[in-house]
C-alpha positions in Angstrom: 74.0 23.8 -82.7 76.6 25.5 -80.7 79.9 26.8 -82.3 81.3 24.3 -79.4 79.1 21.4 -80.4 76.4 21.7 -77.8 73.1 20.9 -79.0 69.8 22.5 -77.2 66.3 21.3 -76.7 63.5 22.7 -75.1 61.0 21.4 -72.5 57.9 23.1 -73.1 55.7 22.0 -69.8 58.8 22.5 -68.2 60.0 25.9 -69.0 63.6 24.5 -69.8 66.3 24.6 -72.1 68.3 21.4 -72.5 71.9 20.7 -73.4 73.5 18.2 -74.8 77.1 18.6 -74.6 80.0 16.8 -77.1 80.6 13.6 -75.5 78.3 13.7 -73.1 76.1 10.4 -72.5 72.4 12.4 -71.6 71.2 16.1 -71.5 71.1 18.3 -69.0 69.3 21.3 -67.8 71.2 24.2 -69.6 68.8 27.1 -68.3 65.3 27.2 -66.5 62.7 29.5 -65.5 58.9 29.0 -64.3 57.9 32.1 -66.5 59.4 29.9 -69.3 56.5 27.3 -69.5 55.6 27.0 -73.1 58.9 27.6 -74.3 58.9 25.9 -77.7 61.9 26.4 -80.2 65.5 27.1 -79.9 68.3 28.3 -82.5 71.6 30.0 -82.5 72.2 33.3 -83.1 75.1 35.1 -85.4 76.4 36.6 -82.2 76.5 33.1 -80.5 73.3 34.0 -78.5 70.4 31.5 -77.9 66.6 32.6 -79.0 64.2 30.5 -77.8 60.0 31.2 -78.8 57.3 30.8 -76.2 53.9 29.7 -77.9 52.0 30.3 -75.1 52.8 33.8 -73.9 53.4 34.8 -77.8 57.3 36.2 -77.0 60.7 35.8 -78.6 63.8 35.6 -75.7 67.3 36.1 -76.1 69.2 33.3 -73.8 73.2 34.8 -73.8 75.8 32.3 -73.9 78.5 33.1 -71.4 82.3 32.0 -72.7 82.0 28.9 -70.3 79.2 27.9 -72.0 76.4 28.5 -69.5 73.4 30.5 -69.3 73.9 34.2 -69.1 70.9 36.9 -68.8 67.6 36.5 -70.9 66.2 39.2 -72.5 62.5 39.3 -73.2 62.6 40.8 -77.6 60.6 43.9 -77.9 58.6 42.8 -81.2 57.6 45.1 -83.8 54.4 43.4 -84.1 52.4 40.9 -81.8 52.6 37.2 -82.6 50.8 34.8 -81.7 51.5 30.9 -81.3 55.2 31.2 -82.6 55.7 27.5 -83.3 58.0 26.0 -86.2 61.0 27.7 -87.4 64.3 27.7 -89.5 67.2 29.8 -89.7 68.5 31.6 -92.5 72.3 31.5 -93.3 72.5 35.1 -92.6 70.8 34.6 -89.1 67.2 35.8 -89.8 64.4 33.2 -89.0 61.3 32.0 -90.8 58.6 31.6 -88.4 55.0 30.1 -88.4 52.3 31.5 -86.2 50.4 28.4 -85.4 47.5 30.5 -84.2 47.4 33.3 -86.6 48.0 31.4 -89.7 50.9 33.7 -90.6 54.7 32.8 -91.9 56.9 35.4 -90.9 60.8 36.5 -91.2 62.3 37.5 -88.3 65.4 39.7 -87.7 67.0 40.1 -84.2 68.9 43.1 -83.7 69.8 43.8 -80.1 66.9 43.8 -78.0 64.6 43.9 -80.9 62.8 41.7 -83.3 61.3 43.0 -86.6 58.8 40.5 -87.6 58.0 40.9 -91.7 54.8 39.0 -92.5 55.7 37.1 -95.7 52.1 34.7 -95.8 48.9 34.8 -94.1 45.6 33.3 -94.4 46.2 29.4 -94.0 43.3 27.3 -93.4 44.5 25.2 -90.9 47.6 25.4 -88.4 51.2 26.1 -89.7 53.1 24.0 -87.6 56.4 22.8 -89.8 58.6 25.3 -92.0 61.4 24.4 -94.0 63.1 26.5 -97.0 64.5 25.1 -100.0 65.9 27.8 -102.3 63.8 30.7 -102.3 60.4 28.7 -101.1 59.5 28.1 -97.9 57.3 24.9 -97.4 55.2 25.2 -94.8 52.9 21.8 -93.4 49.6 22.4 -91.6 48.1 20.4 -89.2 44.5 20.0 -88.5 44.1 20.0 -85.1 40.4 20.8 -85.4 39.6 17.6 -86.3 41.1 16.0 -83.2 39.9 19.1 -80.6 36.4 19.6 -82.1 33.8 17.4 -81.2 31.7 18.3 -84.4 34.7 17.2 -86.3 36.1 14.4 -84.0 34.7 11.6 -86.6 35.0 13.3 -90.0 37.3 12.8 -92.5 40.5 15.9 -92.6 41.1 14.9 -96.4 44.6 14.8 -97.4 47.4 16.4 -96.0 50.0 18.2 -97.8 52.7 21.2 -98.0 52.1 24.6 -99.2 54.7 26.3 -101.2 55.2 30.1 -100.3 57.8 31.9 -103.2 59.2 34.2 -100.8 62.6 35.0 -102.9 62.7 38.4 -102.5 62.3 38.1 -98.8 64.6 35.2 -98.5 67.3 36.6 -100.7 67.6 40.3 -99.0 71.5 40.3 -97.4 71.8 41.2 -93.9 73.1 44.6 -95.1 69.6 45.5 -97.1 67.4 44.8 -93.9 
């Protein structure tokens, strides 16, 4: 949510960022670009700009927010290491982001500074697809989807077993202050 109370959402197939302004009765298109097809998550950065991930193109893009609330310049961020399937994320109090890479099976801490994003992997090797994250204290809780049981014909009729959440102890990575990064 923006400082003015505007809430943002993404349209993955349409490559659009939608906005719900305070008092509005419906979402409106805030920004769009055909290159953004695959846009997924959206978060506010401490400087008031918007950050989105593109799950199909493995990108992070920052969009400036003009003083009038309209979309400004979109900047493709330079990543410190490649990402593969950026999907779920949560913003930490200091503005860093916990990010799940759904194709590579990694959990990262992302620090945006200017036009660059430092990617620090804190856990990899998930058996299934990490698709949702939340943070409780010094722990990142990760939900894994078992898409193979839906998409692989050899597994389609098999029982995927119990679903659950995986705890990733990330105390040091989460508790660092912005000043120490």
